[in-house]
C-alpha positions in Angstrom: 111.1 -4.8 55.1 113.7 -2.5 57.2 114.6 -0.4 54.6 110.7 0.8 54.1 110.0 0.8 57.8 113.3 3.7 58.0 111.8 5.0 55.5 108.3 5.8 56.8 109.9 6.6 59.9 112.0 9.4 58.2 109.2 10.9 56.6 107.4 10.7 59.7 109.6 13.2 61.4 109.7 15.5 58.8 106.4 15.7 59.1 106.9 16.5 62.9 109.3 19.4 62.2 107.1 20.9 59.7 104.1 21.4 62.2 106.5 22.2 64.7 107.4 24.8 62.2 104.0 26.5 61.9 102.6 26.5 64.9 105.4 28.2 67.5 105.4 27.8 71.0 103.3 31.1 72.5 105.8 31.3 75.9 108.9 31.5 73.3 106.9 34.2 70.9 106.3 36.4 74.2 109.7 36.3 75.2 110.8 37.3 72.0 108.4 40.3 71.6 109.5 41.5 75.4 113.5 41.2 74.6 112.3 43.2 71.5 110.7 46.1 73.4 113.3 46.2 75.7 115.8 46.5 73.0 114.1 49.2 71.6 113.6 51.1 74.8 116.9 50.1 76.7 119.0 53.8 75.7 115.9 55.8 77.4 115.0 53.8 80.6 118.6 52.1 81.2 121.9 54.6 82.2 124.1 53.7 79.6 127.9 55.1 79.7 127.4 56.4 76.3 123.9 57.4 74.3 123.0 55.7 71.7 123.5 57.0 68.4 120.2 54.7 66.4 117.3 56.3 67.0 115.0 53.4 67.1 111.7 55.6 68.5 109.5 56.0 65.2 108.8 59.9 66.6 110.0 62.8 64.6 111.2 64.0 68.0 112.0 62.4 71.4 110.7 65.5 73.4 107.6 65.4 71.3 107.3 61.9 72.3 104.1 60.9 74.3 106.3 58.0 75.7 108.0 59.4 78.6 109.0 57.0 81.7 108.0 59.4 84.4 105.4 62.3 83.8 107.4 65.4 84.7 110.2 63.6 82.0 109.3 66.6 79.4 109.6 69.5 81.7 113.4 68.3 82.7 114.2 67.5 79.6 112.8 71.6 78.4 114.6 72.7 81.2 117.9 74.8 80.9 121.0 74.1 82.7 122.1 76.0 85.8 125.0 78.6 85.2 128.1 76.5 85.7 127.5 72.8 85.9 128.1 70.5 83.1 125.1 70.5 80.8 125.9 67.6 78.9 126.5 65.0 82.5 123.2 66.6 83.4 120.8 65.3 80.2 122.4 61.7 80.4 121.2 61.9 84.5 118.5 59.5 85.6 115.6 61.5 86.0 114.5 59.8 89.6 114.2 61.8 92.6 118.0 61.1 94.0 119.5 61.9 91.0 117.3 65.3 90.5 118.8 66.2 94.0 122.1 65.6 93.4 121.9 67.4 90.2 120.3 70.3 92.8 123.3 69.5 95.5 125.8 69.9 92.6 124.5 73.0 91.2 124.3 74.7 94.6 128.0 74.1 95.4 129.1 75.4 91.8 126.9 78.9 92.4 128.4 78.8 96.2 132.5 78.3 94.2 131.9 81.3 91.7 130.1 83.4 94.5 133.5 82.7 96.7 135.6 83.3 93.9 134.0 86.6 92.4 134.1 87.8 96.6 137.3 86.6 96.6 138.1 89.0 93.6 136.4 91.9 94.9 138.6 91.9 98.0 141.5 91.7 95.8 140.9 93.4 92.4 143.2 92.7 90.0 144.8 89.4 91.5 146.8 92.1 93.8 149.5 89.9 96.2 149.4 90.6 99.5 152.2 91.9 101.3 153.3 91.2 104.6 152.8 95.0 105.5 149.2 94.8 104.1 147.8 93.9 107.4 149.9 96.8 109.4 148.1 99.4 107.1 144.8 98.1 107.6 145.2 98.7 111.5 146.6 102.2 111.0 144.1 103.1 108.2 141.4 101.4 111.0 142.9 103.7 113.9 143.0 107.1 111.7 139.3 106.4 111.1 138.5 105.9 115.0 139.6 109.1 115.4 138.2 110.8 112.7 134.6 109.0 113.9 134.5 108.3 117.4 131.4 106.5 117.4 133.7 103.5 115.8 134.8 103.6 119.8 131.2 103.3 121.3 130.9 100.1 123.3 127.2 98.6 124.5 126.6 99.2 127.8 126.0 94.9 128.3 129.8 94.5 127.0 130.8 96.8 129.1 129.9 95.5 132.4 129.5 91.5 131.1 125.9 91.6 131.9 124.5 90.6 128.3 121.5 88.9 127.5 122.1 84.8 126.9 122.2 84.0 123.5 120.6 81.2 123.5 117.4 83.2 124.4 114.6 83.7 122.3 114.5 86.3 120.1 110.8 87.3 120.4 111.1 86.8 123.9 113.8 89.5 124.3 111.3 92.1 122.0 108.8 91.3 124.4 110.6 91.9 127.9 112.3 95.1 126.1 108.7 96.5 125.4 107.7 95.5 129.1 110.2 97.2 130.5 110.2 100.6 128.7 106.3 100.5 129.0 107.0 100.3 132.8 109.7 103.0 132.6 107.5 105.0 131.2 104.4 104.6 133.7 102.0 102.6 131.4 102.8 99.3 132.8 100.0 96.9 133.9 101.4 97.6 137.5 101.2 101.2 137.4 99.1 103.0 139.2 97.1 105.8 137.1 97.0 109.1 138.0 94.5 111.1 140.3 94.1 113.1 137.0 93.3 110.1 134.8 91.2 108.4 137.4 88.7 111.5 137.4 88.7 112.1 133.8 87.5 107.9 133.3 85.0 108.6 136.1 83.1 111.6 134.2 83.2 109.6 131.1 81.9 106.5 132.2 78.2 108.3 133.8 78.6 111.2 131.4 75.5 110.9 131.2 74.5 111.8 134.0 76.7 115.2 133.8 74.7 118.4 133.3 77.1 121.1 133.6 81.0 121.0 134.0 80.9 124.4 135.7 85.0 126.3 135.5 87.1 124.1 134.5 90.4 124.6 132.1 90.1 123.5 128.5 92.6 121.0 129.0 90.4 119.1 131.3 87.7 119.7 128.3 89.9 118.3 125.6 90.7 115.2 127.8 87.2 115.0 128.4 86.4 114.9 124.4 88.9 112.7 123.7 88.1 110.1 125.9 84.2 110.4 125.3 85.1 109.9 121.6 86.8 106.6 122.2 84.2 105.7 124.0 81.8 106.3 121.7 79.9 108.2 123.5 80.1 111.9 121.7 76.7 112.5 121.0 74.8 116.0 120.8 74.3 115.7 124.6 77.8 115.7 125.7 78.3 118.5 122.8 75.8 120.7 124.8 77.5 120.1 128.2 81.2 120.6 126.7 79.3 123.7 125.0 78.3 125.2 127.8 78.2 128.8 128.7 81.5 130.8 129.6 83.7 128.3 127.5 86.8 130.6 125.7 87.7 127.8 123.2 85.6 125.4 121.6 87.5 122.6 120.8 86.5 118.6 119.3 88.2 116.4 118.1 85.4 114.8 115.8 82.2 116.4 115.2 80.5 113.5 113.4 77.3 113.4 115.6 76.6 117.2 116.0 74.2 118.7 113.7 74.5 122.1 112.2 71.5 123.3 114.4 73.9 122.4 117.4 76.2 124.3 116.5 74.2 127.6 115.9 73.0 127.1 118.7 75.7 126.4 120.2 77.2 129.5 118.6 74.7 132.1 119.4 75.4 132.1 123.0 79.1 131.2 123.2 80.3 134.5 121.2 78.7 136.8 123.0 80.0 135.1 126.3 83.7 135.7 125.5 84.4 132.5 122.9 87.8 133.6 121.6 88.6 130.6 119.5 86.6 127.8 117.4 88.9 124.6 117.0 86.7 122.2 114.9 87.8 118.5 113.5 85.7 116.1 111.4 83.1 119.3 111.0 81.4 118.9 107.8 78.6 118.1 109.2 77.6 120.9 111.6 79.9 124.2 110.2 78.1 125.0 106.5 76.3 128.2 105.7 74.0 128.5 108.3 77.0 128.4 111.0 78.4 131.2 109.2 75.3 133.3 109.1 74.7 132.6 112.7 77.7 134.1 113.2 77.6 137.2 111.0 74.3 138.0 112.3 76.4 138.5 115.9 77.6 141.6 116.2 81.2 143.5 116.1 81.1 144.6 119.4 80.5 141.1 120.8 83.1 139.3 118.7 86.0 138.6 119.7 87.2 135.8 117.9 91.1 135.5 117.7 91.7 131.5 115.7 89.5 129.8 113.6 90.1 126.4 113.2 88.6 124.0 110.5 89.0 120.8 109.3 86.7 118.9 107.1 84.5 120.8 106.2 83.1 120.2 102.9 79.9 122.4 103.4 82.0 125.1 103.3 81.6 126.7 100.4 83.8 129.4 98.9 81.5 132.6 99.4 80.9 131.6 102.3 84.2 131.9 103.8 84.8 135.0 102.6 81.8 136.1 104.7 83.2 134.3 107.9 86.1 136.1 107.3 84.1 139.6 106.8 82.6 139.1 110.2 85.8 137.8 112.5 88.5 139.9 110.5 88.5 143.0 113.1 90.0 140.3 116.3 91.1 137.2 113.9 94.4 136.4 113.8 94.5 132.7 113.4 93.2 130.8 110.1 93.8 127.1 109.4 91.3 125.2 107.0 92.0 121.5 106.4 90.1 119.2 103.6 87.8 122.3 102.5 87.2 121.4 98.7 85.1 124.0 98.2 87.3 127.1 99.3 88.4 128.7 95.9 89.3 132.8 95.0 86.3 134.4 96.8 88.5 133.0 99.9 92.0 134.6 98.8 90.4 137.6 98.1 88.6 137.7 101.0 91.8 137.8 103.0 93.3 139.8 101.5 90.8 142.8 101.4 89.9 142.6 104.7 93.6 142.2 106.4 95.4 145.2 104.7 97.2 148.3 105.9 94.5 150.0 105.1 91.7 148.3 106.7 93.8 148.2 109.7 93.6 151.9 109.7 90.2 152.3 110.1 90.0 149.5 112.4 92.6 148.7 114.6 93.8 145.2 115.7 92.8 143.7 112.1 96.8 142.1 111.7 97.0 138.3 110.2 99.8 136.1 112.2 99.5 132.4 111.4 97.9 131.0 107.8 97.5 127.3 107.6 96.4 125.9 104.6 96.5 122.1 103.8 94.7 120.2 101.1 92.8 123.0 99.5 92.3 123.2 95.7 93.3 126.4 95.0 94.8 127.7 91.9 97.9 129.9 91.1 95.8 132.6 90.1 94.0 132.7 93.9 97.4 131.9 95.3 99.2 134.8 93.8 96.4 137.4 94.8 97.5 136.6 98.5 100.7 138.0 97.6 100.5 140.4 94.8 97.0 142.0 95.4 97.8 143.3 99.3 100.2 143.6 101.8 98.0 141.6 104.4 100.2 139.3 104.7 103.4 141.7 106.2 103.0 140.7 109.8 102.9 136.9 108.9 104.9 135.0 111.3 103.6 131.3 110.5 103.0 130.6 106.9 101.6 126.4 106.4 100.8 125.3 102.7 100.9 121.5 102.4 99.4 119.8 99.5 98.3 122.7 97.8 97.6 122.4 94.1 98.9 125.5 92.4 101.6 126.3 94.6 105.1 126.7 93.0 108.4 128.1 93.1 106.9 132.0 91.8 103.9 131.8 94.5 106.3 131.1 97.0 108.8 133.5 96.2 105.9 136.7 96.0 104.0 135.4 99.2 107.4 135.3 101.0 108.2 138.7 99.5 104.9 140.0 100.8 105.9 139.6 104.5 107.6 142.9 104.6 108.8 143.0 108.5 111.0 139.7 108.0 108.9 138.1 111.2 108.4 134.6 110.1 109.4 132.1 112.2 107.6 129.1 111.1 107.1 128.0 107.4 105.7 124.3 106.1 105.6 123.5 102.4 105.3 119.9 102.6 103.9 117.9 99.9 104.3 120.0 97.2 105.6 118.5 94.3 106.4 121.0 91.9 108.4 123.0 94.4 112.7 123.1 93.6 115.3 124.8 94.4 113.9 127.6 93.8 112.4 128.4 96.9 115.6 128.7 99.2 116.8 131.5 98.4 112.7 133.2 98.8 113.3 131.3 102.3 116.8 132.6 103.1 116.1 136.4 101.8 112.7 136.7 103.5 114.7 136.0 106.7 116.8 139.3 107.0 116.2 139.4 110.9 116.9 135.9 111.2 113.9 134.9 113.0 113.0 131.7 111.4 113.2 128.7 113.6 111.0 125.9 112.0 111.4 124.8 108.4 109.2 121.9 106.9 110.4 120.9 103.4 108.6 117.1 103.3 108.1 115.4 100.6 109.8 117.9 98.4 111.6 115.5 95.4 113.1 118.0 93.2 115.1 119.8 96.1 119.0 119.0 95.7 122.0 118.5 97.8 123.7 121.7 96.2 120.4 123.5 96.6 120.3 122.7 100.6 124.2 123.0 101.2 124.2 126.5 99.3 121.1 127.4 101.9 122.8 126.5 104.9 126.4 128.2 104.0 127.4 131.6 104.6 127.5 134.2 101.5 127.9 137.3 101.6 125.1 139.7 100.8 122.6 137.4 101.8 121.1 136.9 105.0 122.9 134.5 107.8 121.7 130.7 107.5 118.6 130.2 109.8 119.3 129.3 113.2 116.3 126.2 113.0 114.8 125.0 115.7 113.3 122.2 114.0 113.8 120.9 110.6 112.3 118.2 108.4 113.7 117.0 105.6 111.7 113.9 105.2 110.8 111.7 102.5 112.6 113.6 99.9 115.2 112.5 97.4 117.0 110.1 98.8 120.9 110.6 98.0 120.2 114.4 98.3 119.8 114.3 102.0 123.1 113.5 103.1 125.7 113.8 105.8 126.8 117.3 104.6 123.3 118.8 104.1 122.6 118.3 107.8 126.0 118.9 109.4 125.6 121.9 107.5 122.1 122.3 109.1 123.0 121.5 112.4 126.4 123.8 112.6 124.0 127.0 111.3 121.7 126.3 113.9 124.4 125.9 117.1 127.3 128.4 115.7 128.5 131.2 117.3 127.9 134.2 114.4 130.4 135.8 115.1 132.7 136.2 112.1 135.7 136.2 114.5 134.7 132.3 115.9 132.5 131.1 112.9 133.7 130.8 109.3 132.0 128.2 107.7 134.5 127.4 105.1 136.9 126.8 107.2 135.1 123.9 108.4 136.0 120.1 107.3 133.1 118.3 107.4 134.9 114.7 107.6 137.1 115.6 110.3 136.4 114.4 114.0 133.2 116.4 115.1 134.2 117.1 118.7 137.1 119.8 118.0 133.8 122.0 117.3 132.4 122.2 120.7 134.1 125.0 121.5 132.3 127.0 118.9 128.8 125.2 119.9 126.4 127.2 122.0 124.7 124.4 123.7 121.8 126.7 124.6 120.8 126.3 121.0 120.6 123.9 118.4 118.1 121.9 116.5 115.4 120.5 119.1 113.2 118.5 116.7 115.0 116.8 113.6 113.7 114.7 111.3 115.6 113.3 108.0 113.1 109.8 107.6 114.3 108.3 104.3 117.6 109.9 104.0 121.0 108.5 103.2 123.0 109.9 106.3 124.8 107.6 107.9 126.7 107.5 111.5 128.8 110.7 110.8 125.1 112.8 111.3 125.1 111.0 114.6 128.3 112.6 115.6 127.8 115.6 114.2 124.6 116.1 116.1 125.8 114.4 119.5 128.0 117.6 119.2 126.1 120.3 118.1 122.6 119.5 120.0 123.9 118.3 122.7 121.8 119.9 125.2 118.7 120.9 122.6 117.7 117.8 120.8 114.2 116.2 122.1 112.8 113.9 119.3 114.9 112.5 116.2 113.6 110.8 113.5 116.0 108.3 111.1 113.0 105.8 109.7 114.1 104.1 106.6 117.6 105.6 106.9 120.1 102.5 105.9 123.7 103.7 106.8 122.9 103.8 110.4 124.0 101.8 112.6 124.1 100.5 116.4 127.0 102.4 117.5 126.1 105.1 115.7 122.7 105.6 117.4 124.2 104.5 120.6 126.9 107.1 120.5 124.3 109.9 119.8 121.7 108.2 123.6 125.5 108.4 125.2 126.3 112.1 124.5 123.1 113.8 124.6 121.3 115.2 127.8 117.9 114.1 129.5 115.5 116.2 127.6 116.3 113.6 124.4 112.7 111.5 124.7 111.6 109.8 121.8 113.9 108.6 118.6 112.2 106.6 115.8 113.8 103.9 114.2 111.0 102.6 111.6 112.2 100.4 108.8 116.2 99.9 110.1 116.4 96.3 110.6 119.9 96.5 110.3 119.7 97.5 114.2 120.5 94.9 116.9 120.1 94.2 120.4 123.6 96.0 120.7 121.6 99.3 120.7 118.1 98.5 121.9 119.4 96.7 125.2 122.9 98.1 125.1 122.6 102.4 125.3 123.0 104.1 128.0 119.2 105.2 128.9 118.2 101.7 128.4 117.9 101.2 132.3 117.0 104.7 133.2 113.5 105.1 131.3 112.7 108.5 130.0 113.5 107.7 126.3 111.3 106.0 123.9 112.4 104.4 120.8 109.7 104.3 118.5 109.7 101.6 116.1 110.6 98.5 117.3 107.6 96.1 118.3 104.7 95.0 116.7 101.3 94.4 118.4 100.0 90.8 118.8 98.6 88.9 115.2 95.3 89.0 115.2 94.6 91.4 117.4 93.0 94.1 114.2 91.0 90.8 112.8 89.5 90.4 116.1 87.7 94.3 116.7 87.4 94.4 112.9 85.2 91.1 113.2 83.8 92.7 116.5 82.5 95.5 114.1 81.3 93.6 111.4 79.1 92.5 114.1 77.7 95.1 115.3 77.0 96.7 112.2 75.4 94.1 111.7 72.9 93.9 114.7 72.1 97.6 114.1 71.3 96.9 110.3 68.8 93.9 111.5 67.3 95.7 113.4 66.2 98.4 111.8 62.7 97.2 109.5 64.0 98.3 106.4 66.9 99.1 104.5 69.0 101.6 106.7 69.5 105.0 106.0 72.3 107.4 107.2 69.9 109.0 110.4 68.9 105.4 111.5 72.5 104.2 111.0 73.5 107.3 113.3 71.0 106.9 115.7 72.0 103.3 117.0 75.6 103.9 116.1 77.1 103.6 119.5 78.4 100.3 119.1 79.9 100.8 115.6 81.6 104.2 116.8 82.8 102.4 120.1 84.3 99.3 118.0 85.4 101.6 115.6 87.8 103.7 117.5 88.8 100.7 119.0 89.8 99.4 115.5 91.5 102.8 115.3 93.4 103.1 118.4 
């Protein structure tokens, strides 16, 4: 009985274990699955000491896997390691934000270390060992440089008087204070009382609608009135009638956009017989064309006494009409200026050579051209060659200005300058002509055989070289002496070609004594102390205006100008000259006289308060530093918004789409806002 019961119990326990094996526990199964997932992903989500060699994922490439712990994981895996940082350690770093930050800090420190090593290697090339006397040798070398470069000894005024501005003051507050101080010293401050002349001009402009005649007033007063009328948007046809009244000798308008051609013809018909001698018009495209030329040509030659014609923006003036204008006025005309007249061509050049030739001069005494200025005119090379080759119309020319001329090259310049037989040329301006090279320098030098040249402007000629310019300003046998210039413009030429040597030779040529006993350019050392040349300088001579913007000049040029142009230099432009320092400009200002009134320093970010607030004339006034202050942001935006608002009002006031005439009739507000934007 007992044996049978035990057998039955054993069979029951066997059946229970079988049932347990057939139905596993759900909790245990979930735990087992989670453990399997953790073991499979442990090498990617954890920070193991060593990377797992086994690949548990079923993908062909881990970098292409879609299973990532963070959205930026693929980007971090594909990022190249920074130079100098252990890439293997970086690949095993955790991809969280703090780990990334530590990696960036480590890379920055490594880059700093490499930079310091490179700098130390540059200061001590070849790993040269330091000698105990190296410091003493550096002191001796510094003393030698101070003797050769006196600008290094210049000390700021604040440092001399221990009256420097507080170092904790805001940088822009210093600039604002400096700007207001300069305005007050120049008489332009808010508390400055305007002059009686300016008060009268402002009163007349404000009530110009009620002015019928100005009477007998000077030309400068009429010009000031015209400038203020244009600024206020009141320069219309009625204002033109008042300014161009009977009896004026000079008709000068800085903006003729509101003047019609009929008004201009009526004014010329009455002014020319009554003694009008000069016509100076800007933006005259609307008012000066074929009809105006016809009006001038119909007047008798005995009644014409014009000596100067200046037209800017005359886009209606045709080539044939310009030739007729020269034929009518050549008897007394001596100055011609044309700017941005796109229709001028061969006929104008032919008429110029025909009506100002010496044979014409013998028949009609008095016809002699003294000034010729052409700018932005599409003249061909053949037309320009006719100026100098066809006749001697330029034989007595004193001022030649050819800017931005398409057909101008070295050959044309040589022929034109060669036709000036009397050597009377005083000013040459060949700026903005990219085809010109060093060959023009020899032509300029040869035409200056009477040593009358005083102004030379060669701006934006990229083909000029330092060798050519050095030869131009050096005394050479069988050639005329270097020109004694008063105005020199070498701005925006090639950066490396306009250097200290070129400017030094130009400054010395303009101020040194010309006696062979006192002056020999070959004996001068450019690198020596400039102060030793003071005995050879004629202090009444020297450069008056010097523009060397965009060049490679340094403080050495400032030292030369301080000696050679001590009592003559009035304006200097050194914008974008990155080699000039506070000490160079400070030394120049301390040595020049009170006639020095303006210096341009645009783009000189290396200048500091040591010069701006510490030069010798900071508190005296009279020196204007252009380029150290910017207007408040938003001012121009507000004015442009006002212009758009006024334009919208005018357009909305028109019943249909406004035509140009309707806009001109309602353009008072537009002109006023536009001039506020411009000024």
